[in-house]
RODO-2510 file (C-alpha; in nm, 4 decimals, decimal comma):
residues 545
     n   res          X          Y          Z
     1     x     3,7950    14,0818    -5,9692
     2     x     4,0476    13,9662    -6,2274
     3     x     4,0443    13,6233    -6,3945
     4     x     4,3716    13,5012    -6,2383
     5     x     4,2393    13,5739    -5,8882
     6     x     3,9218    13,3779    -5,9579
     7     x     4,1220    13,0815    -6,0869
     8     x     4,3494    13,0974    -5,7808
     9     x     4,0542    13,1013    -5,5409
    10     x     3,8941    12,8091    -5,7259
    11     x     4,2132    12,6028    -5,7114
    12     x     4,2518    12,6788    -5,3409
    13     x     3,8946    12,5645    -5,2741
    14     x     3,9612    12,2351    -5,4583
    15     x     4,2733    12,1750    -5,2483
    16     x     4,0876    12,2578    -4,9260
    17     x     3,8013    12,0239    -5,0241
    18     x     4,0499    11,7433    -5,0968
    19     x     4,2254    11,7966    -4,7632
    20     x     3,8918    11,7988    -4,5762
    21     x     3,7890    11,4746    -4,7523
    22     x     4,1174    11,2999    -4,6732
    23     x     4,1267    11,4031    -4,3076
    24     x     3,7594    11,3818    -4,2177
    25     x     3,5836    11,1408    -4,4523
    26     x     3,8304    10,9032    -4,6126
    27     x     3,8962    10,5990    -4,3975
    28     x     4,2462    10,5338    -4,2727
    29     x     4,3066    10,1683    -4,3554
    30     x     4,6754    10,1638    -4,2707
    31     x     4,7758     9,8685    -4,0578
    32     x     4,4839     9,6488    -4,1632
    33     x     4,3522     9,4452    -4,4519
    34     x     3,9889     9,5249    -4,5346
    35     x     3,8070     9,2758    -4,7594
    36     x     3,4430     9,3006    -4,8716
    37     x     3,1867     9,0257    -4,8233
    38     x     2,8134     8,9937    -4,8920
    39     x     2,6382     9,0790    -4,5661
    40     x     2,3646     8,8148    -4,5826
    41     x     2,6225     8,5418    -4,6516
    42     x     2,7954     8,5076    -4,3149
    43     x     3,0903     8,2681    -4,3457
    44     x     3,0659     7,9453    -4,1469
    45     x     3,4064     7,7874    -4,1298
    46     x     3,4759     7,4167    -4,1630
    47     x     3,8195     7,3499    -4,3135
    48     x     3,7260     6,9985    -4,4265
    49     x     3,3896     7,0595    -4,5980
    50     x     3,3249     7,3052    -4,8857
    51     x     3,1073     7,6021    -4,7953
    52     x     2,8197     7,7641    -4,9826
    53     x     2,9970     8,0957    -4,9166
    54     x     3,3225     8,1177    -5,1176
    55     x     3,4960     8,3522    -4,8725
    56     x     3,4569     8,0902    -4,5964
    57     x     3,6891     7,8557    -4,7847
    58     x     3,9394     8,1412    -4,8233
    59     x     3,9328     8,1925    -4,4446
    60     x     4,0553     7,8347    -4,3984
    61     x     4,3952     7,9543    -4,5194
    62     x     4,3869     8,2505    -4,2798
    63     x     4,2936     8,0641    -3,9623
    64     x     4,4410     7,7157    -4,0006
    65     x     4,7613     7,5400    -4,0951
    66     x     4,8148     7,2049    -4,2586
    67     x     5,1370     7,0138    -4,2317
    68     x     5,1988     7,2134    -4,5508
    69     x     5,0176     7,5206    -4,6822
    70     x     4,9266     7,5948    -5,0425
    71     x     5,0475     7,8969    -5,2349
    72     x     5,0977     7,9873    -5,6018
    73     x     5,3692     8,1398    -5,8185
    74     x     5,4139     8,1900    -6,1961
    75     x     5,5083     7,8244    -6,2322
    76     x     5,1875     7,7022    -6,0674
    77     x     5,0978     7,5685    -5,7238
    78     x     5,3667     7,5607    -5,4577
    79     x     5,3657     7,4479    -5,0951
    80     x     5,5215     7,5991    -4,7840
    81     x     5,5916     7,4430    -4,4457
    82     x     5,3028     7,4709    -4,2020
    83     x     5,2964     7,2450    -3,8973
    84     x     5,5485     7,0082    -4,0500
    85     x     5,8738     6,9837    -4,2404
    86     x     5,9238     6,7174    -4,5084
    87     x     6,2271     6,5011    -4,4342
    88     x     6,1871     6,2684    -4,7327
    89     x     6,0374     5,9471    -4,8700
    90     x     6,2193     5,6116    -4,8780
    91     x     6,2040     5,3281    -5,1293
    92     x     5,9145     5,1623    -4,9438
    93     x     5,6928     5,4703    -4,9524
    94     x     5,7528     5,5814    -4,5931
    95     x     5,7158     5,9604    -4,5806
    96     x     5,8851     6,1248    -4,2824
    97     x     5,7612     6,4576    -4,1456
    98     x     5,9167     6,6525    -3,8594
    99     x     5,6430     6,8209    -3,6560
   100     x     5,6727     7,1763    -3,5271
   101     x     5,5697     7,1410    -3,1628
   102     x     5,6092     7,5077    -3,0686
   103     x     5,3122     7,6171    -3,2764
   104     x     5,0410     7,7622    -3,0528
   105     x     4,6674     7,7237    -3,0906
   106     x     4,4679     8,0461    -3,0996
   107     x     4,3155     7,9469    -2,7648
   108     x     4,6540     8,0434    -2,6169
   109     x     4,5407     8,4073    -2,6464
   110     x     4,2659     8,6164    -2,4938
   111     x     4,0819     8,8828    -2,6938
   112     x     3,9460     9,1892    -2,5119
   113     x     3,7273     9,4493    -2,6745
   114     x     3,7337     9,8063    -2,5476
   115     x     3,4845    10,0278    -2,7303
   116     x     3,5678     9,9622    -3,0973
   117     x     3,9195     9,8308    -3,0351
   118     x     4,0366     9,4741    -2,9880
   119     x     4,3401     9,3865    -2,7822
   120     x     4,5161     9,0546    -2,7561
   121     x     4,6977     8,9110    -2,4562
   122     x     4,8617     8,5781    -2,3778
   123     x     4,7115     8,2921    -2,1827
   124     x     4,8733     7,9633    -2,0909
   125     x     5,0216     7,8230    -2,4111
   126     x     4,8325     7,5400    -2,5805
   127     x     5,0723     7,3717    -2,8237
   128     x     5,0160     7,1640    -3,1338
   129     x     5,0868     6,7922    -3,0871
   130     x     5,0545     6,4703    -3,2844
   131     x     4,7292     6,4080    -3,0950
   132     x     4,5708     6,6949    -3,2895
   133     x     4,6784     6,5362    -3,6162
   134     x     4,5298     6,1997    -3,5100
   135     x     4,1973     6,3677    -3,4324
   136     x     4,1925     6,5546    -3,7642
   137     x     4,2542     6,2388    -3,9657
   138     x     3,9773     6,0570    -3,7760
   139     x     3,7382     6,3403    -3,8566
   140     x     3,8322     6,3401    -4,2250
   141     x     3,7819     5,9636    -4,2348
   142     x     3,4404     5,9968    -4,0731
   143     x     3,3342     6,2618    -4,3266
   144     x     3,4343     6,0250    -4,6048
   145     x     3,3776     6,1361    -4,9626
   146     x     3,1856     6,4468    -4,8472
   147     x     3,5270     6,5952    -4,7724
   148     x     3,7694     6,6828    -5,0540
   149     x     4,0479     6,6134    -4,8054
   150     x     3,9337     6,2527    -4,7713
   151     x     3,9349     6,2145    -5,1491
   152     x     4,2891     6,3443    -5,1712
   153     x     4,4443     6,1802    -4,8649
   154     x     4,2847     5,8363    -4,8970
   155     x     4,4185     5,7784    -5,2484
   156     x     4,7704     5,8155    -5,1046
   157     x     4,7435     5,6948    -4,7425
   158     x     4,4919     5,4071    -4,7320
   159     x     4,4419     5,3889    -4,3552
   160     x     4,4562     5,7661    -4,2889
   161     x     4,7016     5,7198    -4,0030
   162     x     5,0690     5,7535    -3,9167
   163     x     5,3256     5,6245    -3,6683
   164     x     5,5276     5,8311    -3,4212
   165     x     5,6413     6,0797    -3,3256
   166     x     5,9891     5,9401    -3,2489
   167     x     6,2688     6,1019    -3,0459
   168     x     6,3287     6,3511    -3,3299
   169     x     5,9609     6,4458    -3,3281
   170     x     5,9217     6,2811    -3,6674
   171     x     5,6092     6,0997    -3,7785
   172     x     5,5819     5,8506    -4,0639
   173     x     5,3089     5,7967    -4,3244
   174     x     5,3023     5,4917    -4,5491
   175     x     5,2151     5,6094    -4,9006
   176     x     5,0864     5,3798    -5,1722
   177     x     5,3616     5,2903    -5,4161
   178     x     5,1328     5,2753    -5,7201
   179     x     5,2990     5,5884    -5,8617
   180     x     5,5967     5,8170    -5,8198
   181     x     5,5704     6,0674    -5,5343
   182     x     5,7491     6,3957    -5,6096
   183     x     5,7818     6,6407    -5,3215
   184     x     5,4985     6,8670    -5,4426
   185     x     5,2508     6,5768    -5,4591
   186     x     5,3391     6,4617    -5,1069
   187     x     5,2868     6,8122    -4,9728
   188     x     4,9554     6,8447    -5,1562
   189     x     4,8260     6,5263    -4,9921
   190     x     4,9295     6,6566    -4,6491
   191     x     4,7933     7,0103    -4,6932
   192     x     4,4625     6,9396    -4,5136
   193     x     4,3958     7,1807    -4,2275
   194     x     4,4521     7,0557    -3,8729
   195     x     4,2083     7,1041    -3,5832
   196     x     4,2817     7,0737    -3,2105
   197     x     4,2020     6,7341    -3,0578
   198     x     3,9464     6,8918    -2,8220
   199     x     3,7254     6,9991    -3,1122
   200     x     3,3819     6,8485    -3,1696
   201     x     3,3550     6,6017    -3,4556
   202     x     3,0609     6,7963    -3,5970
   203     x     3,0407     7,1646    -3,5057
   204     x     2,8622     7,4530    -3,6844
   205     x     3,1866     7,6555    -3,6853
   206     x     3,5560     7,5855    -3,6301
   207     x     3,7407     7,8905    -3,5027
   208     x     4,0502     7,7622    -3,3193
   209     x     4,3512     7,7229    -3,5471
   210     x     4,7213     7,7961    -3,5610
   211     x     4,7122     8,0163    -3,8724
   212     x     4,8345     8,3732    -3,9176
   213     x     4,5114     8,5431    -3,8000
   214     x     4,2868     8,4952    -3,4955
   215     x     3,9141     8,5698    -3,4981
   216     x     3,8602     8,8635    -3,2594
   217     x     3,4861     8,9210    -3,2961
   218     x     3,1997     9,0761    -3,4912
   219     x     3,0654     9,4281    -3,4474
   220     x     2,7847     9,5604    -3,6699
   221     x     2,8577     9,2822    -3,9207
   222     x     3,2255     9,3833    -3,9440
   223     x     3,4225     9,0648    -3,8756
   224     x     3,7664     9,1339    -3,7268
   225     x     4,0762     8,9139    -3,7150
   226     x     4,3972     9,0028    -3,5307
   227     x     4,7474     8,9010    -3,6242
   228     x     4,8657     8,5865    -3,4465
   229     x     5,1495     8,7117    -3,2204
   230     x     5,3400     8,3902    -3,2879
   231     x     5,2782     8,3974    -3,6636
   232     x     5,4545     8,5514    -3,9617
   233     x     5,1830     8,7933    -4,0755
   234     x     5,3118     9,1471    -4,1256
   235     x     4,9820     9,3373    -4,0998
   236     x     4,8191     9,3656    -3,7594
   237     x     4,4504     9,3326    -3,8456
   238     x     4,2173     9,1887    -4,1081
   239     x     3,8508     9,2846    -4,1399
   240     x     3,5593     9,1631    -4,3495
   241     x     3,3440     9,4625    -4,4432
   242     x     2,9758     9,3924    -4,5262
   243     x     2,8122     9,4984    -4,8546
   244     x     2,4815     9,4122    -5,0200
   245     x     2,6433     9,2583    -5,3304
   246     x     2,9617     9,2748    -5,5375
   247     x     2,8453     9,5481    -5,7757
   248     x     3,0251     9,8293    -5,5867
   249     x     3,3474     9,6499    -5,4930
   250     x     3,5662     9,8302    -5,7482
   251     x     3,4228    10,1669    -5,6483
   252     x     3,4774    10,0943    -5,2798
   253     x     3,8367     9,9971    -5,3569
   254     x     3,8908    10,3166    -5,5536
   255     x     3,7373    10,5282    -5,2752
   256     x     3,9568    10,3699    -5,0087
   257     x     3,6782    10,2010    -4,8103
   258     x     3,8394     9,8609    -4,8704
   259     x     4,1946     9,7828    -4,9732
   260     x     4,1804     9,4210    -5,0919
   261     x     3,9667     9,2111    -5,3236
   262     x     3,9920     8,8309    -5,3198
   263     x     3,8388     8,8328    -5,6658
   264     x     3,7784     9,1122    -5,9136
   265     x     3,4434     9,1569    -6,0897
   266     x     3,4341     8,9481    -6,4094
   267     x     3,7769     8,8071    -6,3163
   268     x     3,9268     9,0873    -6,5217
   269     x     4,1837     9,3606    -6,4915
   270     x     3,9941     9,6687    -6,3788
   271     x     4,1253     9,9980    -6,5234
   272     x     4,1845    10,0823    -6,1577
   273     x     4,4680     9,8285    -6,1468
   274     x     4,6568    10,0111    -6,4195
   275     x     4,7796    10,2518    -6,1499
   276     x     5,0573    10,0253    -6,0248
   277     x     5,1833    10,2814    -5,7744
   278     x     4,8693    10,2363    -5,5657
   279     x     4,7518     9,8864    -5,6627
   280     x     4,9007     9,5489    -5,7381
   281     x     4,7311     9,2255    -5,8352
   282     x     4,8006     8,8549    -5,8294
   283     x     4,6498     8,5946    -6,0576
   284     x     4,5579     8,2547    -5,9225
   285     x     4,4120     7,9233    -6,0301
   286     x     4,0525     7,9384    -6,1496
   287     x     3,8044     7,8028    -5,8949
   288     x     3,4676     7,8997    -6,0500
   289     x     3,2866     7,8194    -6,3713
   290     x     2,9467     7,9208    -6,5085
   291     x     2,7028     7,6650    -6,6415
   292     x     2,3428     7,6177    -6,7485
   293     x     2,2118     7,3010    -6,5834
   294     x     1,9211     7,1444    -6,7741
   295     x     1,5990     7,0243    -6,6103
   296     x     1,5721     6,6592    -6,7123
   297     x     1,2051     6,6501    -6,6073
   298     x     1,1057     6,9237    -6,8575
   299     x     1,3493     6,8712    -7,1440
   300     x     1,3927     6,5286    -7,3012
   301     x     1,7324     6,4071    -7,4164
   302     x     1,6882     6,5149    -7,7791
   303     x     1,5876     6,8649    -7,6683
   304     x     1,8845     6,8899    -7,4334
   305     x     2,1234     6,7843    -7,7090
   306     x     1,9904     7,0550    -7,9430
   307     x     1,9917     7,3157    -7,6658
   308     x     2,3569     7,2408    -7,6020
   309     x     2,4263     7,3141    -7,9706
   310     x     2,2272     7,6378    -7,9487
   311     x     2,4263     7,7800    -7,6570
   312     x     2,7587     7,9043    -7,7944
   313     x     3,0021     7,9590    -7,5100
   314     x     3,2422     8,1376    -7,7460
   315     x     2,9798     8,3973    -7,8429
   316     x     2,8926     8,4426    -7,4767
   317     x     3,2570     8,4896    -7,3725
   318     x     3,3139     8,7429    -7,6522
   319     x     3,0220     8,9478    -7,5203
   320     x     3,1043     8,8910    -7,1533
   321     x     3,4583     9,0230    -7,1871
   322     x     3,3607     9,2773    -7,4588
   323     x     3,6372     9,1404    -7,6797
   324     x     3,7433     9,3708    -7,9620
   325     x     3,5770     9,6809    -7,8164
   326     x     3,7180     9,9827    -7,6359
   327     x     3,5635     9,8452    -7,3157
   328     x     3,7358     9,5043    -7,3477
   329     x     3,7841     9,3340    -7,0140
   330     x     4,1430     9,2167    -7,0140
   331     x     4,2476     8,9049    -6,8240
   332     x     4,5731     8,7478    -6,7131
   333     x     4,6622     8,4149    -6,5539
   334     x     4,9256     8,3047    -6,3047
   335     x     5,1421     8,1704    -6,5875
   336     x     5,1754     8,5182    -6,7364
   337     x     4,9349     8,4656    -7,0282
   338     x     4,7140     8,7612    -7,1204
   339     x     4,3713     8,7752    -7,2878
   340     x     4,3763     8,3986    -7,3401
   341     x     3,9962     8,3768    -7,3335
   342     x     3,9665     8,0516    -7,5272
   343     x     4,1656     7,8673    -7,2581
   344     x     3,8675     7,9193    -7,0268
   345     x     3,5992     7,7753    -7,2584
   346     x     3,4516     7,4514    -7,1191
   347     x     3,2962     7,1571    -7,3019
   348     x     3,2600     6,9250    -7,0043
   349     x     3,1687     6,9379    -6,6379
   350     x     3,5436     6,8873    -6,5962
   351     x     3,6675     7,2390    -6,6802
   352     x     3,9332     7,2916    -6,9436
   353     x     4,1702     7,4251    -6,6761
   354     x     4,1349     7,1080    -6,4663
   355     x     4,3788     6,8198    -6,4375
   356     x     4,1341     6,5840    -6,6107
   357     x     4,1243     6,7808    -6,9358
   358     x     4,4812     6,9083    -6,9370
   359     x     4,6160     6,5544    -6,8850
   360     x     4,3720     6,4181    -7,1463
   361     x     4,1993     6,1873    -6,8973
   362     x     3,8812     6,3420    -7,0338
   363     x     3,8640     6,4569    -7,3964
   364     x     3,5391     6,6522    -7,4279
   365     x     3,3578     6,6705    -7,7602
   366     x     3,2631     7,0140    -7,8887
   367     x     2,9066     7,0547    -8,0177
   368     x     2,9001     7,0491    -8,3969
   369     x     2,6368     7,1460    -8,6508
   370     x     2,3395     7,3753    -8,6198
   371     x     2,0632     7,3056    -8,3673
   372     x     1,7344     7,1619    -8,4944
   373     x     1,5068     7,4426    -8,3771
   374     x     1,1933     7,2380    -8,4470
   375     x     1,2831     6,9994    -8,1627
   376     x     1,3160     7,2755    -7,9035
   377     x     1,0225     7,4329    -7,7171
   378     x     0,9126     7,7748    -7,8404
   379     x     1,0869     7,9339    -7,5399
   380     x     1,3582     7,7859    -7,3182
   381     x     1,2881     7,9282    -6,9729
   382     x     1,6039     7,9579    -6,7659
   383     x     1,6173     8,0949    -6,4126
   384     x     1,9021     8,2411    -6,2103
   385     x     1,9334     8,3904    -5,8627
   386     x     2,1419     8,7035    -5,8064
   387     x     2,1422     8,7033    -5,4260
   388     x     2,4172     8,4529    -5,3472
   389     x     2,7329     8,5809    -5,5096
   390     x     2,8438     8,6745    -5,8621
   391     x     2,5498     8,9161    -5,8954
   392     x     2,7173     9,1319    -6,1592
   393     x     2,8438     8,8391    -6,3638
   394     x     2,5172     8,6406    -6,3596
   395     x     2,3151     8,9531    -6,4399
   396     x     2,5308     9,0275    -6,7425
   397     x     2,5247     8,6646    -6,8581
   398     x     2,1453     8,6696    -6,8430
   399     x     2,1378     8,9863    -7,0512
   400     x     2,3790     8,8380    -7,3083
   401     x     2,1895     8,5107    -7,3427
   402     x     1,8558     8,6912    -7,3770
   403     x     1,9912     8,8700    -7,6846
   404     x     1,8301     8,7389    -8,0051
   405     x     2,1702     8,7515    -8,1781
   406     x     2,3087     8,5014    -7,9257
   407     x     2,0152     8,2670    -7,8634
   408     x     1,8075     8,3175    -8,1809
   409     x     1,5161     8,4328    -7,9669
   410     x     1,4729     8,0915    -7,8052
   411     x     1,6102     8,1612    -7,4565
   412     x     1,4471     8,3690    -7,1842
   413     x     1,6463     8,4075    -6,8614
   414     x     1,4818     8,5629    -6,5579
   415     x     1,6197     8,6434    -6,2142
   416     x     1,4136     8,4876    -5,9355
   417     x     1,4323     8,4418    -5,5604
   418     x     1,5977     8,1403    -5,4011
   419     x     1,2537     8,0210    -5,2874
   420     x     1,1200     8,0317    -5,6440
   421     x     1,4291     7,8517    -5,7751
   422     x     1,3711     7,5629    -5,5369
   423     x     1,0336     7,4899    -5,7002
   424     x     1,2071     7,3682    -6,0161
   425     x     0,9801     7,5579    -6,2584
   426     x     1,2546     7,6027    -6,5153
   427     x     1,3988     7,4371    -6,8245
   428     x     1,7468     7,5274    -6,7054
   429     x     1,9253     7,7151    -6,4319
   430     x     2,2207     7,9511    -6,4764
   431     x     2,4641     7,9064    -6,1888
   432     x     2,8191     7,9711    -6,0776
   433     x     2,9905     7,6528    -5,9604
   434     x     3,2616     7,7442    -5,7103
   435     x     3,5223     7,5685    -5,5052
   436     x     3,6884     7,3348    -5,7527
   437     x     4,0637     7,3496    -5,7966
   438     x     4,2420     7,3053    -6,1270
   439     x     4,4101     6,9868    -6,0129
   440     x     4,3109     6,6390    -5,8974
   441     x     4,0346     6,7637    -5,6663
   442     x     3,6906     6,8054    -5,8179
   443     x     3,3652     6,7831    -5,6209
   444     x     3,0919     6,6163    -5,8247
   445     x     2,8678     6,5950    -5,5173
   446     x     2,8527     6,9743    -5,5157
   447     x     2,7403     6,9697    -5,8778
   448     x     2,4970     6,6765    -5,8775
   449     x     2,3867     6,6077    -5,5193
   450     x     2,3607     6,9584    -5,3773
   451     x     2,0028     7,0288    -5,2773
   452     x     1,8539     7,3181    -5,4793
   453     x     1,8908     7,5813    -5,2080
   454     x     2,1581     7,8443    -5,2629
   455     x     2,1380     7,9695    -4,9031
   456     x     2,2931     7,6515    -4,7616
   457     x     2,5040     7,3673    -4,8921
   458     x     2,3339     7,0357    -4,8167
   459     x     2,4576     6,7295    -5,0044
   460     x     2,1838     6,4696    -5,0488
   461     x     2,4024     6,1595    -5,0289
   462     x     2,2353     5,8359    -4,9180
   463     x     2,4512     5,5261    -4,8746
   464     x     2,3941     5,1715    -4,7476
   465     x     2,6173     4,8946    -4,6190
   466     x     2,6815     4,6067    -4,8572
   467     x     2,7145     4,3693    -4,5618
   468     x     3,0901     4,3368    -4,6105
   469     x     3,1926     4,6615    -4,4428
   470     x     3,1692     4,8728    -4,7585
   471     x     2,9373     5,1621    -4,8354
   472     x     2,7338     5,1626    -5,1570
   473     x     2,5252     5,4391    -5,3095
   474     x     2,1476     5,4306    -5,2616
   475     x     1,9361     5,5376    -5,5637
   476     x     1,7425     5,7686    -5,3303
   477     x     2,0423     6,0034    -5,3576
   478     x     1,8889     6,1137    -5,6896
   479     x     1,5403     6,2533    -5,6257
   480     x     1,3925     6,5212    -5,8495
   481     x     1,3430     6,7783    -5,5737
   482     x     1,6914     6,7199    -5,4281
   483     x     1,9145     6,8390    -5,7143
   484     x     1,9280     7,1195    -5,9706
   485     x     1,9039     6,8802    -6,2692
   486     x     1,5809     6,7262    -6,1301
   487     x     1,7386     6,3836    -6,1840
   488     x     1,5372     6,0970    -6,0319
   489     x     1,6691     5,7425    -6,0028
   490     x     1,3524     5,6121    -5,8316
   491     x     1,0726     5,7099    -6,0698
   492     x     1,0485     5,4939    -6,3841
   493     x     1,1470     5,6779    -6,7018
   494     x     1,3192     5,6257    -7,0357
   495     x     1,6405     5,7567    -6,8805
   496     x     1,6254     5,5731    -6,5472
   497     x     1,8930     5,3196    -6,6410
   498     x     2,1391     5,5924    -6,7417
   499     x     2,0520     5,8027    -6,4362
   500     x     2,1346     5,5115    -6,2062
   501     x     2,4541     5,4489    -6,4020
   502     x     2,5495     5,8162    -6,3674
   503     x     2,4914     5,8032    -5,9912
   504     x     2,7093     5,4927    -5,9600
   505     x     2,9869     5,6596    -6,1587
   506     x     2,9696     5,9769    -5,9480
   507     x     2,9924     5,7811    -5,6238
   508     x     3,2741     5,5705    -5,7654
   509     x     3,4645     5,8818    -5,8706
   510     x     3,4213     6,0508    -5,5338
   511     x     3,4825     5,7518    -5,3064
   512     x     3,7602     5,5548    -5,4772
   513     x     4,1121     5,5589    -5,3356
   514     x     4,2685     5,4402    -5,6589
   515     x     4,4051     5,7016    -5,8977
   516     x     4,3439     5,4807    -6,2003
   517     x     3,9833     5,4162    -6,0957
   518     x     3,9192     5,7880    -6,0447
   519     x     4,0504     5,8597    -6,3932
   520     x     3,8346     5,5837    -6,5400
   521     x     3,5212     5,7105    -6,3650
   522     x     3,5911     6,0638    -6,4898
   523     x     3,6049     5,9287    -6,8457
   524     x     3,2813     5,7274    -6,7975
   525     x     3,0982     6,0316    -6,6556
   526     x     3,2084     6,2591    -6,9378
   527     x     3,1112     6,0057    -7,2038
   528     x     2,7687     5,9541    -7,0454
   529     x     2,7127     6,3298    -7,0276
   530     x     2,8045     6,3661    -7,3955
   531     x     2,4984     6,1518    -7,4670
   532     x     2,2649     6,2692    -7,1894
   533     x     2,3501     6,6413    -7,2407
   534     x     2,2911     6,7407    -6,8797
   535     x     2,4104     7,0980    -6,9163
   536     x     2,6017     7,3606    -7,1074
   537     x     2,9297     7,4141    -6,9260
   538     x     3,0046     7,7662    -7,0593
   539     x     3,3379     7,8921    -6,9213
   540     x     3,5641     7,9263    -6,6180
   541     x     3,6090     8,2630    -6,4515
   542     x     3,9691     8,3887    -6,4371
   543     x     4,0870     8,4362    -6,0795
   544     x     4,2439     8,7715    -5,9989
   545     x     4,2999     8,9124    -5,6504
***
């Protein structure tokens, strides 16, 4: 048999194998969006309270509308009409919004499942009204500073209420006139998601919205959403596909088992994305940063200050993104900047990409000088947990920081279970802090008052009445076994006075309605942390979808 014939037969077999794979094994994802999620982290959806599962907060945008909805373009954040249309603001701070009364709630539709297919049909229309908006504002007010929406709305609209609607279906909010109100700022304040008035005030899940997709059901952990027939979505179905962790996401995307990623591993441009005929990407505002939170029960203040000097976030970022090597992980941001790694370095709990640093409300100090190694313990024992998101990133960070060239042999990071982490047997904990936005919103409760359990998000906030109708923070909010820092405002210690002061500042920052007060509290908190050295704030993760 001649050589040409053998080559021809081989080529034919390759073509046949490819055709067989495409027609019999490769999934047909046309007509649907398929997004991966971590199977043991089922999203529970509450549009007014941050979730422990990052994808749950993304689903808020899919299922619900605000009066205005957030988006992003190369110039930054932008807002689109949702359930309202901005008519303007007058000289007395009266903001007029025309409601869109023809918007239907998802309960206007019935979902039927036949075998593995979902079908949608109409029921009697249930329309959005001002009553739904009243209910939503009451709920946000009841949640108080636990809700980022309360923090944002209350600093603009003191009584969280409105008048109307009038004969033109317009409602009117009275905004504080302590600052100028450009259109974008008004829309940001009114971008909270709206629930139907029949909803419970406190439910484990909120599933009835007016957004572009309707929850159809769950089958074998595949969560399916159907296009809202009255919405503007162009693709008929969205599915969440379960996986054990995020380590295979890029491979699954390449193999056609999923067709969308809400975040890329390491926040970087995968080589896969270089094929722009098959893939496109969009950069967004960073919402996650990595940090080492120090255990104040095991490390004294002097030790924490020297440990902060020891941990070089620049060295870590250079290794993390493999800068200067053939394997360099390239990044890009929504402003069009590329490989701007230093922009993501943090020197405060207020990230460098946040409003507070960019507007110089907070001016973090960078550690200077060499650490005094004699003050530090022989080994700094840091724990991390890889089972609740960012597995690949946290695993690589642990490997980098364990390198003698990075930590001078002082740091030992181990991966442990969530149950072991809760015991607090660590000098520090390596975590990913998610859910902040690079603007006025920043959730210090999530950082300081979250109970040390990565499986759920419980905020240990204890308040009392001051007898004059105001709420004040109770020192019991800081108990050693109720936060990752092991801060305790009850037990006597050399740092008790500063711990109580920190707690007061955090509550002031989160609960105040005054912009100037919030800025002042941010400055006080940062200055106190510069002295107390509560953590090493490492870097923010670029956001690429």
